[in-house]
C-alpha positions as CSV (number, residue, x, y, z in Angstrom):
1,X,-60.4,-54.7,-62.5
2,X,-59.3,-58.2,-63.1
3,X,-61.8,-59.5,-60.9
4,X,-65.0,-58.1,-62.5
5,X,-64.6,-60.3,-65.2
6,X,-62.7,-63.5,-63.4
7,X,-64.0,-65.5,-60.6
8,X,-61.4,-67.6,-58.7
9,X,-59.0,-67.4,-62.0
10,X,-61.6,-68.4,-64.2
11,X,-63.7,-66.3,-66.7
12,X,-67.1,-65.8,-65.7
13,X,-68.4,-66.6,-69.7
14,X,-66.4,-69.7,-71.0
15,X,-66.9,-68.9,-74.7
16,X,-64.8,-71.4,-76.3
17,X,-67.2,-74.0,-74.0
18,X,-70.0,-72.4,-75.5
19,X,-68.9,-72.3,-78.8
20,X,-67.9,-76.2,-78.4
21,X,-71.2,-77.0,-77.5
22,X,-73.2,-75.6,-80.5
23,X,-72.4,-78.6,-82.1
24,X,-74.9,-80.2,-79.4
25,X,-78.0,-80.7,-81.2
26,X,-80.8,-83.4,-82.0
27,X,-80.1,-85.8,-84.9
28,X,-82.0,-85.4,-87.8
29,X,-85.4,-87.2,-87.6
30,X,-85.7,-90.4,-89.6
31,X,-88.0,-93.3,-90.2
32,X,-86.2,-95.1,-93.2
33,X,-82.3,-94.7,-93.4
34,X,-80.3,-95.2,-96.7
35,X,-80.3,-98.9,-96.1
36,X,-84.1,-98.5,-96.6
37,X,-83.8,-100.2,-92.8
38,X,-86.5,-98.8,-90.4
39,X,-85.5,-96.5,-87.9
40,X,-88.8,-95.6,-86.2
41,X,-91.5,-98.6,-86.2
42,X,-93.7,-96.2,-84.4
43,X,-93.8,-93.6,-87.2
44,X,-93.2,-96.1,-90.3
45,X,-96.7,-98.1,-88.5
46,X,-98.6,-94.7,-88.8
47,X,-98.7,-95.0,-92.8
48,X,-101.0,-97.4,-94.6
49,X,-99.7,-99.6,-97.8
50,X,-101.8,-96.9,-99.8
51,X,-99.8,-94.2,-98.5
52,X,-96.7,-95.9,-99.2
53,X,-97.5,-96.3,-102.6
54,X,-98.7,-92.8,-102.8
55,X,-95.5,-91.1,-101.8
56,X,-93.6,-93.2,-104.2
57,X,-95.6,-92.5,-106.9
58,X,-95.2,-88.6,-106.2
59,X,-91.6,-88.8,-105.9
60,X,-91.6,-90.9,-109.6
61,X,-93.8,-88.1,-110.7
62,X,-91.2,-85.1,-109.7
63,X,-88.3,-87.0,-110.9
64,X,-90.1,-87.5,-114.2
65,X,-91.2,-83.9,-114.5
66,X,-87.7,-83.2,-114.3
67,X,-86.2,-85.2,-116.6
68,X,-89.0,-84.1,-119.1
69,X,-88.6,-80.5,-118.3
70,X,-84.8,-80.5,-118.6
71,X,-85.3,-82.4,-122.0
72,X,-87.5,-79.6,-123.1
73,X,-84.8,-76.7,-121.8
74,X,-82.4,-78.0,-123.8
75,X,-84.4,-77.8,-126.9
76,X,-85.2,-74.0,-125.9
77,X,-88.7,-74.6,-124.8
78,X,-88.5,-73.0,-121.4
79,X,-87.2,-70.2,-119.9
80,X,-85.3,-70.7,-116.2
81,X,-85.9,-73.9,-114.6
82,X,-84.1,-74.9,-111.5
83,X,-83.1,-79.1,-111.3
84,X,-85.0,-81.0,-108.4
85,X,-83.4,-84.4,-108.8
86,X,-82.4,-85.6,-105.6
87,X,-84.6,-83.3,-103.5
88,X,-88.0,-85.5,-104.1
89,X,-88.5,-86.5,-100.7
90,X,-88.0,-83.3,-98.9
91,X,-90.4,-81.6,-101.5
92,X,-93.0,-83.7,-102.0
93,X,-92.9,-84.8,-98.1
94,X,-93.5,-81.4,-97.1
95,X,-96.1,-80.3,-99.1
96,X,-98.2,-83.3,-99.2
97,X,-97.9,-82.5,-95.5
98,X,-100.2,-79.3,-96.2
99,X,-103.8,-78.2,-96.8
100,X,-105.4,-76.6,-99.9
101,X,-106.6,-73.9,-98.0
102,X,-102.4,-73.2,-96.8
103,X,-100.8,-70.9,-98.4
104,X,-97.4,-71.5,-100.2
105,X,-95.0,-68.7,-100.9
106,X,-92.4,-70.9,-103.0
107,X,-89.0,-69.9,-104.3
108,X,-88.0,-70.9,-107.9
109,X,-87.1,-74.4,-107.3
110,X,-90.4,-75.1,-105.7
111,X,-92.2,-75.4,-109.1
112,X,-93.2,-79.2,-107.9
113,X,-94.6,-78.4,-104.8
114,X,-96.8,-75.4,-106.5
115,X,-98.0,-77.9,-108.8
116,X,-98.9,-80.1,-106.3
117,X,-100.4,-77.5,-104.4
118,X,-102.8,-77.1,-107.3
119,X,-101.3,-75.3,-110.4
120,X,-101.1,-77.1,-113.7
121,X,-97.9,-77.9,-115.5
122,X,-99.2,-75.9,-118.3
123,X,-99.1,-72.7,-116.0
124,X,-95.7,-73.9,-114.3
125,X,-94.4,-74.0,-118.0
126,X,-95.4,-70.6,-119.0
127,X,-94.0,-69.2,-115.6
128,X,-91.1,-70.4,-116.4
129,X,-91.3,-68.2,-119.5
130,X,-92.0,-65.3,-118.2
131,X,-95.5,-65.4,-119.4
132,X,-98.3,-63.4,-117.5
133,X,-100.8,-66.6,-117.7
134,X,-98.2,-68.7,-115.4
135,X,-99.4,-66.5,-112.8
136,X,-102.9,-67.2,-112.8
137,X,-103.0,-70.7,-111.4
138,X,-106.3,-71.9,-109.0
139,X,-103.4,-72.5,-106.2
140,X,-103.5,-70.6,-103.1
141,X,-99.5,-69.8,-103.8
142,X,-97.9,-66.9,-104.8
143,X,-96.0,-67.3,-108.2
144,X,-92.3,-68.6,-107.6
145,X,-89.9,-65.9,-105.9
146,X,-86.6,-65.4,-107.7
147,X,-84.9,-63.1,-104.9
148,X,-83.2,-65.2,-102.8
149,X,-84.8,-65.8,-99.1
150,X,-87.4,-62.8,-99.7
151,X,-90.4,-65.6,-100.0
152,X,-89.6,-65.8,-95.9
153,X,-90.6,-61.9,-95.7
154,X,-93.9,-62.4,-98.0
155,X,-94.8,-65.9,-95.5
156,X,-94.4,-63.8,-92.4
157,X,-97.0,-60.7,-94.1
158,X,-99.4,-63.7,-95.3
159,X,-99.3,-65.8,-92.4
160,X,-99.9,-62.5,-90.7
161,X,-103.1,-61.8,-92.6
162,X,-104.4,-65.4,-91.9
163,X,-104.0,-64.8,-88.4
164,X,-105.8,-61.4,-88.3
165,X,-108.9,-63.4,-90.6
166,X,-108.8,-66.2,-88.1
167,X,-108.5,-68.8,-90.6
168,X,-107.6,-72.1,-90.0
169,X,-104.9,-72.0,-92.0
170,X,-100.7,-71.7,-92.2
171,X,-98.1,-69.9,-95.0
172,X,-95.5,-71.9,-95.8
173,X,-92.4,-71.5,-97.3
174,X,-89.0,-72.8,-98.9
175,X,-85.9,-71.5,-99.1
176,X,-82.3,-73.2,-99.8
177,X,-79.2,-73.1,-97.6
178,X,-77.8,-70.0,-98.9
179,X,-81.0,-68.3,-98.7
180,X,-80.6,-68.6,-94.9
181,X,-77.2,-66.2,-95.1
182,X,-79.8,-63.7,-96.7
183,X,-80.6,-61.0,-94.1
184,X,-84.5,-61.7,-95.7
185,X,-84.7,-64.8,-94.4
186,X,-84.0,-63.6,-90.5
187,X,-86.0,-60.7,-91.0
188,X,-89.4,-62.9,-92.4
189,X,-88.2,-65.2,-89.5
190,X,-87.8,-62.3,-86.7
191,X,-91.1,-61.0,-87.4
192,X,-92.9,-64.3,-87.7
193,X,-91.9,-65.0,-84.2
194,X,-92.1,-61.4,-82.9
195,X,-96.3,-61.7,-83.4
196,X,-96.6,-65.8,-83.2
197,X,-97.9,-65.4,-86.8
198,X,-99.1,-69.6,-88.4
199,X,-96.0,-69.6,-90.6
200,X,-93.6,-72.7,-91.5
201,X,-90.0,-72.2,-92.9
202,X,-88.7,-74.7,-94.9
203,X,-84.9,-74.6,-95.6
204,X,-83.9,-77.7,-97.7
205,X,-80.5,-77.8,-97.3
206,X,-78.8,-78.9,-100.5
207,X,-75.3,-78.4,-99.8
208,X,-74.6,-75.5,-102.0
209,X,-75.4,-72.0,-102.7
210,X,-74.9,-72.3,-106.4
211,X,-71.3,-73.5,-106.3
212,X,-70.8,-72.2,-102.8
213,X,-70.5,-74.8,-100.2
214,X,-72.5,-74.8,-97.2
215,X,-69.4,-74.9,-94.9
216,X,-68.2,-71.7,-96.9
217,X,-71.7,-70.0,-96.1
218,X,-71.7,-69.7,-92.6
219,X,-70.0,-71.2,-88.9
220,X,-73.3,-72.1,-87.8
221,X,-73.3,-76.2,-87.2
222,X,-77.1,-76.4,-88.3
223,X,-79.0,-73.8,-90.3
224,X,-82.2,-74.8,-88.4
225,X,-79.9,-72.8,-85.4
226,X,-80.8,-70.2,-87.2
227,X,-84.4,-69.8,-86.0
228,X,-83.3,-69.5,-82.5
229,X,-82.5,-66.0,-82.6
230,X,-86.3,-65.5,-83.6
231,X,-87.8,-67.5,-81.0
232,X,-89.1,-70.3,-83.2
233,X,-88.7,-73.9,-82.5
234,X,-86.5,-75.7,-85.2
235,X,-85.4,-79.4,-86.1
236,X,-83.5,-81.2,-88.9
237,X,-84.8,-84.1,-90.6
238,X,-83.5,-86.3,-93.1
239,X,-84.7,-84.9,-96.2
240,X,-83.9,-87.8,-98.3
241,X,-86.5,-89.7,-96.4
242,X,-90.0,-88.9,-97.6
243,X,-91.5,-90.6,-94.5
244,X,-89.7,-88.3,-92.3
245,X,-90.5,-85.4,-93.9
246,X,-94.2,-85.7,-94.4
247,X,-94.3,-86.9,-90.4
248,X,-92.3,-83.8,-89.5
249,X,-94.0,-81.3,-91.8
250,X,-97.3,-82.6,-90.6
251,X,-96.6,-82.2,-87.0
252,X,-95.5,-79.0,-87.5
253,X,-98.5,-78.0,-89.4
254,X,-100.7,-79.1,-86.2
255,X,-98.1,-77.3,-83.9
256,X,-98.6,-74.0,-85.6
257,X,-102.4,-74.1,-86.2
258,X,-102.8,-74.8,-82.4
259,X,-101.9,-71.1,-82.0
260,X,-98.1,-71.7,-80.6
261,X,-96.5,-69.3,-84.0
262,X,-94.3,-70.6,-86.2
263,X,-91.8,-73.2,-86.8
264,X,-88.6,-74.0,-88.7
265,X,-87.7,-77.1,-90.4
266,X,-84.3,-77.6,-92.2
267,X,-84.1,-80.9,-94.7
268,X,-80.6,-82.4,-95.3
269,X,-81.1,-83.3,-99.0
270,X,-78.9,-82.9,-102.5
271,X,-78.9,-81.4,-105.2
272,X,-77.9,-83.8,-107.7
273,X,-77.6,-81.5,-111.0
274,X,-76.6,-78.2,-111.8
275,X,-78.1,-75.4,-109.9
276,X,-80.0,-74.2,-112.8
277,X,-80.6,-75.1,-116.7
278,X,-78.7,-72.1,-117.3
279,X,-75.5,-74.4,-117.3
280,X,-73.5,-74.3,-114.5
281,X,-70.8,-77.0,-114.1
282,X,-71.2,-79.2,-110.7
283,X,-67.8,-81.0,-112.0
284,X,-66.6,-77.8,-111.3
285,X,-67.0,-77.5,-107.5
286,X,-67.9,-80.8,-106.2
287,X,-65.9,-84.0,-106.4
288,X,-67.8,-87.6,-107.4
289,X,-66.4,-88.8,-104.3
290,X,-68.3,-86.2,-102.9
291,X,-71.5,-86.8,-104.4
292,X,-71.6,-90.4,-104.5
293,X,-72.7,-90.6,-100.9
294,X,-75.3,-88.6,-101.6
295,X,-76.3,-90.8,-104.7
296,X,-76.4,-94.2,-102.7
297,X,-79.2,-92.0,-100.2
298,X,-81.4,-91.3,-103.5
299,X,-85.1,-91.0,-101.7
300,X,-86.5,-93.2,-104.5
301,X,-84.3,-96.2,-104.2
302,X,-85.3,-96.5,-100.3
303,X,-88.6,-96.2,-100.6
304,X,-88.6,-98.1,-103.7
305,X,-86.9,-101.4,-101.9
306,X,-89.6,-101.0,-99.3
307,X,-92.3,-101.5,-101.3
308,X,-90.7,-104.0,-103.7
309,X,-90.0,-105.9,-100.0
310,X,-93.8,-105.5,-99.1
311,X,-95.0,-106.8,-102.8
312,X,-96.3,-103.1,-103.5
313,X,-94.0,-102.2,-106.3
314,X,-92.4,-103.6,-109.4
315,X,-90.0,-102.1,-112.4
316,X,-93.1,-102.6,-114.9
317,X,-95.6,-100.3,-112.7
318,X,-92.8,-97.7,-112.4
319,X,-91.6,-97.4,-115.8
320,X,-95.7,-97.2,-117.0
321,X,-95.9,-94.2,-114.3
322,X,-92.8,-92.8,-116.1
323,X,-93.9,-93.2,-119.5
324,X,-97.3,-91.5,-118.5
325,X,-96.0,-88.6,-116.4
326,X,-94.0,-87.7,-119.4
327,X,-96.9,-87.7,-121.7
328,X,-99.0,-85.6,-120.2
329,X,-95.7,-83.3,-119.3
330,X,-95.5,-83.1,-123.5
331,X,-99.2,-82.4,-123.8
332,X,-98.6,-79.5,-121.2
333,X,-95.7,-77.6,-123.5
334,X,-98.1,-77.9,-126.2
335,X,-100.8,-76.1,-124.7
336,X,-98.1,-73.6,-123.2
337,X,-96.9,-73.4,-127.0
338,X,-100.2,-72.3,-128.1
339,X,-100.9,-69.8,-125.7
340,X,-100.5,-66.4,-127.7
341,X,-97.4,-64.7,-127.0
342,X,-97.4,-61.8,-124.0
343,X,-97.2,-58.2,-125.8
344,X,-95.1,-55.6,-124.1
345,X,-98.0,-53.1,-124.6
346,X,-100.3,-55.5,-122.5
347,X,-97.5,-55.9,-119.9
348,X,-97.2,-51.9,-119.7
349,X,-100.8,-51.5,-119.2
350,X,-101.0,-54.3,-116.0
351,X,-98.0,-52.1,-114.5
352,X,-100.3,-49.5,-112.8
353,X,-104.2,-49.2,-112.7
354,X,-103.7,-45.9,-113.8
355,X,-101.3,-45.7,-116.4
356,X,-98.8,-42.3,-116.2
357,X,-98.7,-39.7,-119.2
358,X,-95.4,-41.2,-120.1
359,X,-96.4,-44.9,-120.0
360,X,-99.1,-43.8,-122.3
361,X,-96.7,-43.0,-124.8
362,X,-94.8,-46.1,-124.3
363,X,-98.2,-48.0,-124.7
364,X,-98.6,-46.3,-128.3
365,X,-95.2,-46.8,-129.3
366,X,-95.0,-50.3,-128.7
367,X,-98.9,-50.7,-129.7
368,X,-98.0,-49.3,-133.1
369,X,-94.7,-51.5,-133.4
370,X,-96.7,-55.1,-132.7
371,X,-99.6,-54.1,-135.0
372,X,-97.2,-54.1,-138.0
């Protein structure tokens, strides 16, 4: 029996060697490193000066959106809000590479992408409050998904529809590192891979699933590798480099729309603050020594230096933009405040096209309460 599994005193499969080789993956794609040095001149040269300035404006916009929205949250004027500071390159770089007819399936930290894809800031604030008007946007998108990893399932189904309709469009979706540990994520990718649907799966690996560090979530050397089991090509990208994020996402979209099936991108990024505005304290699960290297990689800092060296950016210009952006957000929250509160009776009426007898009783009960 021994000879059935050993050849020349060696195991037929060297599982230890296979395990040690798991980390033999390509280095993350990068165009600008944390010192603002160009690491891929050819890709960098594909961007015009106007492109670079526009990328910077979008990241400044998202940073300002985060800061002002956190202020609103502290004032009790928001519902649920997931901070995005630090993830601007990952989020803006990928969404800007998409087209407006592409279908977005966002998770709860992807409100900035939803706005860039066509929703208004007012609608985003209403969504945060749980108001039905927050779902009535013109963007080709579902409302942000709260269930971790479930947007991957939605994306697979939407992509199947796009394929059957023969549309020149893709479904693109996001989850975090923790989302890749959910069954929904693999099920969505497996379906997409099996049917070669036009879907782009983006993993924003910010290092923590709330307070659980990446190393305790999975033994996989990379999260990108998780797509291999579904037959999907995948790649890591420096998620603090907006040029790399944009270039990789654009290339992925072109590959997908050529009929090649889905792609998965893992962006290596970092959440500078808390998981949500609900109040978790990052100091309880990460140290300043762990955080500082990521703060030094701030995506705004590296692109700002490039633009300043080219004479395309200044502190005064940025300060003026921040003031303009924050003023617009203050107007947006005023518009949200002016929208009449949603009624429980209206919510019940929307649940079924034809209310059940029991629901009709509930509707009548709440209408009586609301009329007082």
